[in-house]
mmCIF file as gemmi writes it, N, C-alpha and C atoms, coordinates in Angstrom:
data_model
loop_
_atom_site.group_PDB
_atom_site.id
_atom_site.type_symbol
_atom_site.label_atom_id
_atom_site.label_alt_id
_atom_site.label_comp_id
_atom_site.label_asym_id
_atom_site.label_entity_id
_atom_site.label_seq_id
_atom_site.pdbx_PDB_ins_code
_atom_site.Cartn_x
_atom_site.Cartn_y
_atom_site.Cartn_z
_atom_site.occupancy
_atom_site.B_iso_or_equiv
_atom_site.pdbx_formal_charge
_atom_site.auth_seq_id
_atom_site.auth_asym_id
_atom_site.pdbx_PDB_model_num
ATOM 1 N N . SER Axp A 1 ? -0.639 -3.212 -32.531 1 0 ? 1 A 1
ATOM 2 C CA . SER Axp A 1 ? -1.998 -3.395 -32.093 1 0 ? 1 A 1
ATOM 3 C C . SER Axp A 1 ? -2.591 -2.038 -31.735 1 0 ? 1 A 1
ATOM 4 N N . ILE Axp A 2 ? -3.777 -1.827 -32.139 1 0 ? 2 A 1
ATOM 5 C CA . ILE Axp A 2 ? -4.538 -0.635 -31.792 1 0 ? 2 A 1
ATOM 6 C C . ILE Axp A 2 ? -5.764 -1.14 -31.059 1 0 ? 2 A 1
ATOM 7 N N . ALA Axp A 3 ? -5.919 -0.704 -29.811 1 0 ? 3 A 1
ATOM 8 C CA . ALA Axp A 3 ? -6.993 -1.249 -28.989 1 0 ? 3 A 1
ATOM 9 C C . ALA Axp A 3 ? -7.514 -0.192 -28.022 1 0 ? 3 A 1
ATOM 10 N N . THR Axp A 4 ? -8.574 -0.562 -27.297 1 0 ? 4 A 1
ATOM 11 C CA . THR Axp A 4 ? -9.134 0.332 -26.287 1 0 ? 4 A 1
ATOM 12 C C . THR Axp A 4 ? -8.636 -0.061 -24.902 1 0 ? 4 A 1
ATOM 13 N N . ARG Axp A 5 ? -8.618 0.908 -24.006 1 0 ? 5 A 1
ATOM 14 C CA . ARG Axp A 5 ? -8.19 0.704 -22.618 1 0 ? 5 A 1
ATOM 15 C C . ARG Axp A 5 ? -9.32 0.096 -21.8 1 0 ? 5 A 1
ATOM 16 N N . VAL Axp A 6 ? -9.597 -1.163 -22.008 1 0 ? 6 A 1
ATOM 17 C CA . VAL Axp A 6 ? -10.644 -1.829 -21.242 1 0 ? 6 A 1
ATOM 18 C C . VAL Axp A 6 ? -10.166 -3.218 -20.836 1 0 ? 6 A 1
ATOM 19 N N . GLY Axp A 7 ? -10.74 -3.715 -19.76 1 0 ? 7 A 1
ATOM 20 C CA . GLY Axp A 7 ? -10.449 -5.066 -19.303 1 0 ? 7 A 1
ATOM 21 C C . GLY Axp A 7 ? -8.963 -5.327 -19.156 1 0 ? 7 A 1
ATOM 22 N N . GLY Axp A 8 ? -8.535 -6.47 -19.651 1 0 ? 8 A 1
ATOM 23 C CA . GLY Axp A 8 ? -7.141 -6.872 -19.532 1 0 ? 8 A 1
ATOM 24 C C . GLY Axp A 8 ? -6.257 -6.402 -20.669 1 0 ? 8 A 1
ATOM 25 N N . VAL Axp A 9 ? -6.816 -5.647 -21.606 1 0 ? 9 A 1
ATOM 26 C CA . VAL Axp A 9 ? -6.037 -5.209 -22.766 1 0 ? 9 A 1
ATOM 27 C C . VAL Axp A 9 ? -4.783 -4.43 -22.366 1 0 ? 9 A 1
ATOM 28 N N . PRO Axp A 10 ? -4.846 -3.485 -21.413 1 0 ? 10 A 1
ATOM 29 C CA . PRO Axp A 10 ? -3.628 -2.765 -21.051 1 0 ? 10 A 1
ATOM 30 C C . PRO Axp A 10 ? -2.532 -3.657 -20.461 1 0 ? 10 A 1
ATOM 31 N N . GLU Axp A 11 ? -2.879 -4.837 -20.013 1 0 ? 11 A 1
ATOM 32 C CA . GLU Axp A 11 ? -1.861 -5.771 -19.539 1 0 ? 11 A 1
ATOM 33 C C . GLU Axp A 11 ? -1.097 -6.367 -20.719 1 0 ? 11 A 1
ATOM 34 N N . VAL Axp A 12 ? -1.742 -6.462 -21.847 1 0 ? 12 A 1
ATOM 35 C CA . VAL Axp A 12 ? -1.152 -7.087 -23.036 1 0 ? 12 A 1
ATOM 36 C C . VAL Axp A 12 ? -0.502 -6.049 -23.95 1 0 ? 12 A 1
ATOM 37 N N . VAL Axp A 13 ? -1.107 -4.868 -24.051 1 0 ? 13 A 1
ATOM 38 C CA . VAL Axp A 13 ? -0.609 -3.818 -24.942 1 0 ? 13 A 1
ATOM 39 C C . VAL Axp A 13 ? -0.002 -2.702 -24.098 1 0 ? 13 A 1
ATOM 40 N N . VAL Axp A 14 ? 1.288 -2.471 -24.283 1 0 ? 14 A 1
ATOM 41 C CA . VAL Axp A 14 ? 1.969 -1.371 -23.605 1 0 ? 14 A 1
ATOM 42 C C . VAL Axp A 14 ? 1.904 -0.168 -24.545 1 0 ? 14 A 1
ATOM 43 N N . ASP Axp A 15 ? 1.125 0.833 -24.144 1 0 ? 15 A 1
ATOM 44 C CA . ASP Axp A 15 ? 0.852 1.983 -25.004 1 0 ? 15 A 1
ATOM 45 C C . ASP Axp A 15 ? 2.145 2.644 -25.473 1 0 ? 15 A 1
ATOM 46 N N . GLY Axp A 16 ? 2.268 2.76 -26.794 1 0 ? 16 A 1
ATOM 47 C CA . GLY Axp A 16 ? 3.421 3.413 -27.389 1 0 ? 16 A 1
ATOM 48 C C . GLY Axp A 16 ? 4.621 2.499 -27.588 1 0 ? 16 A 1
ATOM 49 N N . GLU Axp A 17 ? 4.582 1.298 -27.023 1 0 ? 17 A 1
ATOM 50 C CA . GLU Axp A 17 ? 5.709 0.372 -27.156 1 0 ? 17 A 1
ATOM 51 C C . GLU Axp A 17 ? 5.333 -0.881 -27.946 1 0 ? 17 A 1
ATOM 52 N N . THR Axp A 18 ? 4.244 -1.532 -27.531 1 0 ? 18 A 1
ATOM 53 C CA . THR Axp A 18 ? 3.831 -2.759 -28.214 1 0 ? 18 A 1
ATOM 54 C C . THR Axp A 18 ? 2.507 -2.56 -28.947 1 0 ? 18 A 1
ATOM 55 N N . GLY Axp A 19 ? 2.016 -1.362 -28.918 1 0 ? 19 A 1
ATOM 56 C CA . GLY Axp A 19 ? 0.763 -1.019 -29.576 1 0 ? 19 A 1
ATOM 57 C C . GLY Axp A 19 ? 0.298 0.333 -29.076 1 0 ? 19 A 1
ATOM 58 N N . TYR Axp A 20 ? -0.938 0.643 -29.37 1 0 ? 20 A 1
ATOM 59 C CA . TYR Axp A 20 ? -1.491 1.937 -28.976 1 0 ? 20 A 1
ATOM 60 C C . TYR Axp A 20 ? -2.862 1.735 -28.364 1 0 ? 20 A 1
ATOM 61 N N . LEU Axp A 21 ? -3.077 2.391 -27.235 1 0 ? 21 A 1
ATOM 62 C CA . LEU Axp A 21 ? -4.343 2.282 -26.515 1 0 ? 21 A 1
ATOM 63 C C . LEU Axp A 21 ? -5.121 3.585 -26.614 1 0 ? 21 A 1
ATOM 64 N N . PHE Axp A 22 ? -6.414 3.44 -26.779 1 0 ? 22 A 1
ATOM 65 C CA . PHE Axp A 22 ? -7.295 4.599 -26.878 1 0 ? 22 A 1
ATOM 66 C C . PHE Axp A 22 ? -8.494 4.399 -25.973 1 0 ? 22 A 1
ATOM 67 N N . ASP Axp A 23 ? -9.1 5.516 -25.598 1 0 ? 23 A 1
ATOM 68 C CA . ASP Axp A 23 ? -10.32 5.445 -24.812 1 0 ? 23 A 1
ATOM 69 C C . ASP Axp A 23 ? -11.43 4.858 -25.677 1 0 ? 23 A 1
ATOM 70 N N . VAL Axp A 24 ? -12.372 4.201 -25.031 1 0 ? 24 A 1
ATOM 71 C CA . VAL Axp A 24 ? -13.529 3.667 -25.741 1 0 ? 24 A 1
ATOM 72 C C . VAL Axp A 24 ? -14.235 4.817 -26.456 1 0 ? 24 A 1
ATOM 73 N N . GLY Axp A 25 ? -14.529 4.61 -27.709 1 0 ? 25 A 1
ATOM 74 C CA . GLY Axp A 25 ? -15.224 5.629 -28.484 1 0 ? 25 A 1
ATOM 75 C C . GLY Axp A 25 ? -14.327 6.561 -29.267 1 0 ? 25 A 1
ATOM 76 N N . ASP Axp A 26 ? -13.016 6.5 -29.037 1 0 ? 26 A 1
ATOM 77 C CA . ASP Axp A 26 ? -12.092 7.382 -29.759 1 0 ? 26 A 1
ATOM 78 C C . ASP Axp A 26 ? -11.777 6.794 -31.138 1 0 ? 26 A 1
ATOM 79 N N . VAL Axp A 27 ? -12.798 6.736 -31.96 1 0 ? 27 A 1
ATOM 80 C CA . VAL Axp A 27 ? -12.669 6.148 -33.293 1 0 ? 27 A 1
ATOM 81 C C . VAL Axp A 27 ? -11.731 6.98 -34.157 1 0 ? 27 A 1
ATOM 82 N N . ASP Axp A 28 ? -11.809 8.295 -34.051 1 0 ? 28 A 1
ATOM 83 C CA . ASP Axp A 28 ? -10.932 9.156 -34.848 1 0 ? 28 A 1
ATOM 84 C C . ASP Axp A 28 ? -9.462 8.916 -34.494 1 0 ? 28 A 1
ATOM 85 N N . GLY Axp A 29 ? -9.165 8.838 -33.207 1 0 ? 29 A 1
ATOM 86 C CA . GLY Axp A 29 ? -7.79 8.596 -32.777 1 0 ? 29 A 1
ATOM 87 C C . GLY Axp A 29 ? -7.274 7.259 -33.278 1 0 ? 29 A 1
ATOM 88 N N . MET Axp A 30 ? -8.106 6.245 -33.166 1 0 ? 30 A 1
ATOM 89 C CA . MET Axp A 30 ? -7.713 4.918 -33.631 1 0 ? 30 A 1
ATOM 90 C C . MET Axp A 30 ? -7.509 4.911 -35.148 1 0 ? 30 A 1
ATOM 91 N N . ALA Axp A 31 ? -8.38 5.572 -35.87 1 0 ? 31 A 1
ATOM 92 C CA . ALA Axp A 31 ? -8.266 5.619 -37.331 1 0 ? 31 A 1
ATOM 93 C C . ALA Axp A 31 ? -6.992 6.338 -37.755 1 0 ? 31 A 1
ATOM 94 N N . HIS Axp A 32 ? -6.714 7.477 -37.12 1 0 ? 32 A 1
ATOM 95 C CA . HIS Axp A 32 ? -5.492 8.218 -37.45 1 0 ? 32 A 1
ATOM 96 C C . HIS Axp A 32 ? -4.248 7.383 -37.143 1 0 ? 32 A 1
ATOM 97 N N . CYS Axp A 33 ? -4.267 6.698 -36.031 1 0 ? 33 A 1
ATOM 98 C CA . CYS Axp A 33 ? -3.147 5.847 -35.652 1 0 ? 33 A 1
ATOM 99 C C . CYS Axp A 33 ? -2.962 4.729 -36.681 1 0 ? 33 A 1
ATOM 100 N N . ALA Axp A 34 ? -4.045 4.109 -37.102 1 0 ? 34 A 1
ATOM 101 C CA . ALA Axp A 34 ? -3.972 3.034 -38.092 1 0 ? 34 A 1
ATOM 102 C C . ALA Axp A 34 ? -3.4 3.549 -39.408 1 0 ? 34 A 1
ATOM 103 N N . ILE Axp A 35 ? -3.839 4.704 -39.828 1 0 ? 35 A 1
ATOM 104 C CA . ILE Axp A 35 ? -3.329 5.286 -41.079 1 0 ? 35 A 1
ATOM 105 C C . ILE Axp A 35 ? -1.839 5.582 -40.939 1 0 ? 35 A 1
ATOM 106 N N . ASP Axp A 36 ? -1.434 6.16 -39.801 1 0 ? 36 A 1
ATOM 107 C CA . ASP Axp A 36 ? -0.012 6.448 -39.568 1 0 ? 36 A 1
ATOM 108 C C . ASP Axp A 36 ? 0.824 5.178 -39.613 1 0 ? 36 A 1
ATOM 109 N N . LEU Axp A 37 ? 0.363 4.13 -38.923 1 0 ? 37 A 1
ATOM 110 C CA . LEU Axp A 37 ? 1.113 2.875 -38.9 1 0 ? 37 A 1
ATOM 111 C C . LEU Axp A 37 ? 1.178 2.231 -40.28 1 0 ? 37 A 1
ATOM 112 N N . LEU Axp A 38 ? 0.069 2.218 -40.981 1 0 ? 38 A 1
ATOM 113 C CA . LEU Axp A 38 ? 0.036 1.6 -42.306 1 0 ? 38 A 1
ATOM 114 C C . LEU Axp A 38 ? 0.835 2.395 -43.332 1 0 ? 38 A 1
ATOM 115 N N . SER Axp A 39 ? 1.121 3.648 -43.017 1 0 ? 39 A 1
ATOM 116 C CA . SER Axp A 39 ? 1.909 4.499 -43.912 1 0 ? 39 A 1
ATOM 117 C C . SER Axp A 39 ? 3.407 4.384 -43.654 1 0 ? 39 A 1
ATOM 118 N N . ASP Axp A 40 ? 3.792 3.702 -42.587 1 0 ? 40 A 1
ATOM 119 C CA . ASP Axp A 40 ? 5.211 3.582 -42.217 1 0 ? 40 A 1
ATOM 120 C C . ASP Axp A 40 ? 5.525 2.115 -41.929 1 0 ? 40 A 1
ATOM 121 N N . GLU Axp A 41 ? 5.889 1.391 -42.979 1 0 ? 41 A 1
ATOM 122 C CA . GLU Axp A 41 ? 6.097 -0.052 -42.856 1 0 ? 41 A 1
ATOM 123 C C . GLU Axp A 41 ? 7.202 -0.409 -41.856 1 0 ? 41 A 1
ATOM 124 N N . ASP Axp A 42 ? 8.264 0.388 -41.799 1 0 ? 42 A 1
ATOM 125 C CA . ASP Axp A 42 ? 9.344 0.111 -40.844 1 0 ? 42 A 1
ATOM 126 C C . ASP Axp A 42 ? 8.855 0.23 -39.402 1 0 ? 42 A 1
ATOM 127 N N . ARG Axp A 43 ? 8.104 1.27 -39.136 1 0 ? 43 A 1
ATOM 128 C CA . ARG Axp A 43 ? 7.555 1.473 -37.785 1 0 ? 43 A 1
ATOM 129 C C . ARG Axp A 43 ? 6.57 0.358 -37.429 1 0 ? 43 A 1
ATOM 130 N N . LEU Axp A 44 ? 5.74 -0.024 -38.377 1 0 ? 44 A 1
ATOM 131 C CA . LEU Axp A 44 ? 4.767 -1.095 -38.159 1 0 ? 44 A 1
ATOM 132 C C . LEU Axp A 44 ? 5.48 -2.413 -37.861 1 0 ? 44 A 1
ATOM 133 N N . ARG Axp A 45 ? 6.508 -2.718 -38.634 1 0 ? 45 A 1
ATOM 134 C CA . ARG Axp A 45 ? 7.258 -3.956 -38.438 1 0 ? 45 A 1
ATOM 135 C C . ARG Axp A 45 ? 7.978 -3.946 -37.081 1 0 ? 45 A 1
ATOM 136 N N . ALA Axp A 46 ? 8.577 -2.819 -36.706 1 0 ? 46 A 1
ATOM 137 C CA . ALA Axp A 46 ? 9.265 -2.708 -35.415 1 0 ? 46 A 1
ATOM 138 C C . ALA Axp A 46 ? 8.281 -2.887 -34.259 1 0 ? 46 A 1
ATOM 139 N N . LEU Axp A 47 ? 7.1 -2.294 -34.378 1 0 ? 47 A 1
ATOM 140 C CA . LEU Axp A 47 ? 6.07 -2.434 -33.35 1 0 ? 47 A 1
ATOM 141 C C . LEU Axp A 47 ? 5.661 -3.893 -33.206 1 0 ? 47 A 1
ATOM 142 N N . GLY Axp A 48 ? 5.482 -4.576 -34.33 1 0 ? 48 A 1
ATOM 143 C CA . GLY Axp A 48 ? 5.119 -5.993 -34.308 1 0 ? 48 A 1
ATOM 144 C C . GLY Axp A 48 ? 6.186 -6.842 -33.63 1 0 ? 48 A 1
ATOM 145 N N . LYS Axp A 49 ? 7.445 -6.561 -33.904 1 0 ? 49 A 1
ATOM 146 C CA . LYS Axp A 49 ? 8.542 -7.315 -33.279 1 0 ? 49 A 1
ATOM 147 C C . LYS Axp A 49 ? 8.553 -7.103 -31.768 1 0 ? 49 A 1
ATOM 148 N N . LYS Axp A 50 ? 8.387 -5.851 -31.349 1 0 ? 50 A 1
ATOM 149 C CA . LYS Axp A 50 ? 8.342 -5.566 -29.908 1 0 ? 50 A 1
ATOM 150 C C . LYS Axp A 50 ? 7.164 -6.278 -29.247 1 0 ? 50 A 1
ATOM 151 N N . ALA Axp A 51 ? 6.015 -6.257 -29.904 1 0 ? 51 A 1
ATOM 152 C CA . ALA Axp A 51 ? 4.816 -6.885 -29.339 1 0 ? 51 A 1
ATOM 153 C C . ALA Axp A 51 ? 5.01 -8.389 -29.19 1 0 ? 51 A 1
ATOM 154 N N . ARG Axp A 52 ? 5.588 -9.033 -30.202 1 0 ? 52 A 1
ATOM 155 C CA . ARG Axp A 52 ? 5.839 -10.476 -30.125 1 0 ? 52 A 1
ATOM 156 C C . ARG Axp A 52 ? 6.822 -10.8 -29.01 1 0 ? 52 A 1
ATOM 157 N N . ALA Axp A 53 ? 7.893 -10.029 -28.91 1 0 ? 53 A 1
ATOM 158 C CA . ALA Axp A 53 ? 8.895 -10.267 -27.866 1 0 ? 53 A 1
ATOM 159 C C . ALA Axp A 53 ? 8.281 -10.08 -26.483 1 0 ? 53 A 1
ATOM 160 N N . TYR Axp A 54 ? 7.482 -9.054 -26.315 1 0 ? 54 A 1
ATOM 161 C CA . TYR Axp A 54 ? 6.831 -8.789 -25.031 1 0 ? 54 A 1
ATOM 162 C C . TYR Axp A 54 ? 5.888 -9.929 -24.659 1 0 ? 54 A 1
ATOM 163 N N . ALA Axp A 55 ? 5.083 -10.375 -25.616 1 0 ? 55 A 1
ATOM 164 C CA . ALA Axp A 55 ? 4.133 -11.463 -25.353 1 0 ? 55 A 1
ATOM 165 C C . ALA Axp A 55 ? 4.861 -12.754 -24.998 1 0 ? 55 A 1
ATOM 166 N N . ARG Axp A 56 ? 5.918 -13.055 -25.716 1 0 ? 56 A 1
ATOM 167 C CA . ARG Axp A 56 ? 6.681 -14.269 -25.421 1 0 ? 56 A 1
ATOM 168 C C . ARG Axp A 56 ? 7.292 -14.209 -24.026 1 0 ? 56 A 1
ATOM 169 N N . LYS Axp A 57 ? 7.818 -13.047 -23.67 1 0 ? 57 A 1
ATOM 170 C CA . LYS Axp A 57 ? 8.461 -12.898 -22.358 1 0 ? 57 A 1
ATOM 171 C C . LYS Axp A 57 ? 7.438 -12.956 -21.228 1 0 ? 57 A 1
ATOM 172 N N . LYS Axp A 58 ? 6.363 -12.224 -21.377 1 0 ? 58 A 1
ATOM 173 C CA . LYS Axp A 58 ? 5.409 -12.081 -20.278 1 0 ? 58 A 1
ATOM 174 C C . LYS Axp A 58 ? 4.407 -13.229 -20.179 1 0 ? 58 A 1
ATOM 175 N N . PHE Axp A 59 ? 4.073 -13.851 -21.29 1 0 ? 59 A 1
ATOM 176 C CA . PHE Axp A 59 ? 3.006 -14.835 -21.284 1 0 ? 59 A 1
ATOM 177 C C . PHE Axp A 59 ? 3.433 -16.237 -21.702 1 0 ? 59 A 1
ATOM 178 N N . CYS Axp A 60 ? 4.729 -16.5 -21.744 1 0 ? 60 A 1
ATOM 179 C CA . CYS Axp A 60 ? 5.166 -17.835 -22.143 1 0 ? 60 A 1
ATOM 180 C C . CYS Axp A 60 ? 4.849 -18.844 -21.025 1 0 ? 60 A 1
ATOM 181 N N . ALA Axp A 61 ? 4.646 -20.084 -21.421 1 0 ? 61 A 1
ATOM 182 C CA . ALA Axp A 61 ? 4.261 -21.136 -20.479 1 0 ? 61 A 1
ATOM 183 C C . ALA Axp A 61 ? 5.292 -21.303 -19.369 1 0 ? 61 A 1
ATOM 184 N N . ALA Axp A 62 ? 6.568 -21.137 -19.681 1 0 ? 62 A 1
ATOM 185 C CA . ALA Axp A 62 ? 7.619 -21.289 -18.669 1 0 ? 62 A 1
ATOM 186 C C . ALA Axp A 62 ? 7.482 -20.254 -17.557 1 0 ? 62 A 1
ATOM 187 N N . GLU Axp A 63 ? 6.857 -19.122 -17.842 1 0 ? 63 A 1
ATOM 188 C CA . GLU Axp A 63 ? 6.633 -18.086 -16.829 1 0 ? 63 A 1
ATOM 189 C C . GLU Axp A 63 ? 5.273 -18.254 -16.154 1 0 ? 63 A 1
ATOM 190 N N . ILE Axp A 64 ? 4.26 -18.509 -16.936 1 0 ? 64 A 1
ATOM 191 C CA . ILE Axp A 64 ? 2.887 -18.539 -16.434 1 0 ? 64 A 1
ATOM 192 C C . ILE Axp A 64 ? 2.615 -19.75 -15.556 1 0 ? 64 A 1
ATOM 193 N N . ILE Axp A 65 ? 3.035 -20.922 -15.965 1 0 ? 65 A 1
ATOM 194 C CA . ILE Axp A 65 ? 2.737 -22.146 -15.204 1 0 ? 65 A 1
ATOM 195 C C . ILE Axp A 65 ? 3.28 -22.072 -13.782 1 0 ? 65 A 1
ATOM 196 N N . PRO Axp A 66 ? 4.54 -21.673 -13.564 1 0 ? 66 A 1
ATOM 197 C CA . PRO Axp A 66 ? 5.009 -21.551 -12.177 1 0 ? 66 A 1
ATOM 198 C C . PRO Axp A 66 ? 4.207 -20.53 -11.354 1 0 ? 66 A 1
ATOM 199 N N . GLN Axp A 67 ? 3.745 -19.473 -11.983 1 0 ? 67 A 1
ATOM 200 C CA . GLN Axp A 67 ? 2.928 -18.488 -11.269 1 0 ? 67 A 1
ATOM 201 C C . GLN Axp A 67 ? 1.616 -19.113 -10.804 1 0 ? 67 A 1
ATOM 202 N N . TYR Axp A 68 ? 0.968 -19.873 -11.69 1 0 ? 68 A 1
ATOM 203 C CA . TYR Axp A 68 ? -0.254 -20.56 -11.302 1 0 ? 68 A 1
ATOM 204 C C . TYR Axp A 68 ? 0.014 -21.581 -10.202 1 0 ? 68 A 1
ATOM 205 N N . GLU Axp A 69 ? 1.095 -22.313 -10.314 1 0 ? 69 A 1
ATOM 206 C CA . GLU Axp A 69 ? 1.417 -23.312 -9.293 1 0 ? 69 A 1
ATOM 207 C C . GLU Axp A 69 ? 1.619 -22.651 -7.935 1 0 ? 69 A 1
ATOM 208 N N . ARG Axp A 70 ? 2.343 -21.525 -7.889 1 0 ? 70 A 1
ATOM 209 C CA . ARG Axp A 70 ? 2.54 -20.806 -6.627 1 0 ? 70 A 1
ATOM 210 C C . ARG Axp A 70 ? 1.214 -20.308 -6.073 1 0 ? 70 A 1
ATOM 211 N N . PHE Axp A 71 ? 0.362 -19.783 -6.963 1 0 ? 71 A 1
ATOM 212 C CA . PHE Axp A 71 ? -0.942 -19.284 -6.535 1 0 ? 71 A 1
ATOM 213 C C . PHE Axp A 71 ? -1.782 -20.408 -5.935 1 0 ? 71 A 1
ATOM 214 N N . TYR Axp A 72 ? -1.876 -21.529 -6.642 1 0 ? 72 A 1
ATOM 215 C CA . TYR Axp A 72 ? -2.659 -22.652 -6.142 1 0 ? 72 A 1
ATOM 216 C C . TYR Axp A 72 ? -2.098 -23.201 -4.834 1 0 ? 72 A 1
ATOM 217 N N . GLN Axp A 73 ? -0.786 -23.203 -4.701 1 0 ? 73 A 1
ATOM 218 C CA . GLN Axp A 73 ? -0.181 -23.678 -3.462 1 0 ? 73 A 1
ATOM 219 C C . GLN Axp A 73 ? -0.54 -22.756 -2.304 1 0 ? 73 A 1
ATOM 220 N N . ARG Axp A 74 ? -0.53 -21.43 -2.544 1 0 ? 74 A 1
ATOM 221 C CA . ARG Axp A 74 ? -0.928 -20.481 -1.486 1 0 ? 74 A 1
ATOM 222 C C . ARG Axp A 74 ? -2.374 -20.709 -1.091 1 0 ? 74 A 1
ATOM 223 N N . VAL Axp A 75 ? -3.245 -20.938 -2.06 1 0 ? 75 A 1
ATOM 224 C CA . VAL Axp A 75 ? -4.664 -21.189 -1.77 1 0 ? 75 A 1
ATOM 225 C C . VAL Axp A 75 ? -4.799 -22.464 -0.93 1 0 ? 75 A 1
ATOM 226 N N . LEU Axp A 76 ? -4.099 -23.51 -1.31 1 0 ? 76 A 1
ATOM 227 C CA . LEU Axp A 76 ? -4.156 -24.77 -0.566 1 0 ? 76 A 1
ATOM 228 C C . LEU Axp A 76 ? -3.593 -24.606 0.851 1 0 ? 76 A 1
ATOM 229 N N . ASP Axp A 77 ? -2.503 -23.846 0.987 1 0 ? 77 A 1
ATOM 230 C CA . ASP Axp A 77 ? -1.915 -23.622 2.303 1 0 ? 77 A 1
ATOM 231 C C . ASP Axp A 77 ? -2.873 -22.869 3.221 1 0 ? 77 A 1
ATOM 232 N N . ARG Axp A 78 ? -3.598 -21.907 2.687 1 0 ? 78 A 1
ATOM 233 C CA . ARG Axp A 78 ? -4.552 -21.134 3.49 1 0 ? 78 A 1
ATOM 234 C C . ARG Axp A 78 ? -5.772 -21.987 3.873 1 0 ? 78 A 1
ATOM 235 N N . ALA Axp A 79 ? -6.136 -22.929 3.017 1 0 ? 79 A 1
ATOM 236 C CA . ALA Axp A 79 ? -7.295 -23.772 3.277 1 0 ? 79 A 1
ATOM 237 C C . ALA Axp A 79 ? -7.024 -24.822 4.37 1 0 ? 79 A 1
ATOM 238 N N . SER Axp A 80 ? -5.757 -25.08 4.622 1 0 ? 80 A 1
ATOM 239 C CA . SER Axp A 80 ? -5.395 -26.117 5.616 1 0 ? 80 A 1
ATOM 240 C C . SER Axp A 80 ? -5.55 -25.633 7.029 1 0 ? 80 A 1
């Protein structure tokens, strides 16, 4: 993934590991990165595998749902 460092994107893309992050407006940097990745199929495939593994680990329902449940329980406990 090639993306900009805005909003929640850095939470999803780990720069240099699961993708590459650039400042907003750095079109040249993003273009060069895309050309480099598209020129190296092994590197592109490895990056994709890391990104999928990271997303599954960090954002899978088995992890996220308990976090939401704990959060909602804390909110309810404070409201009482």
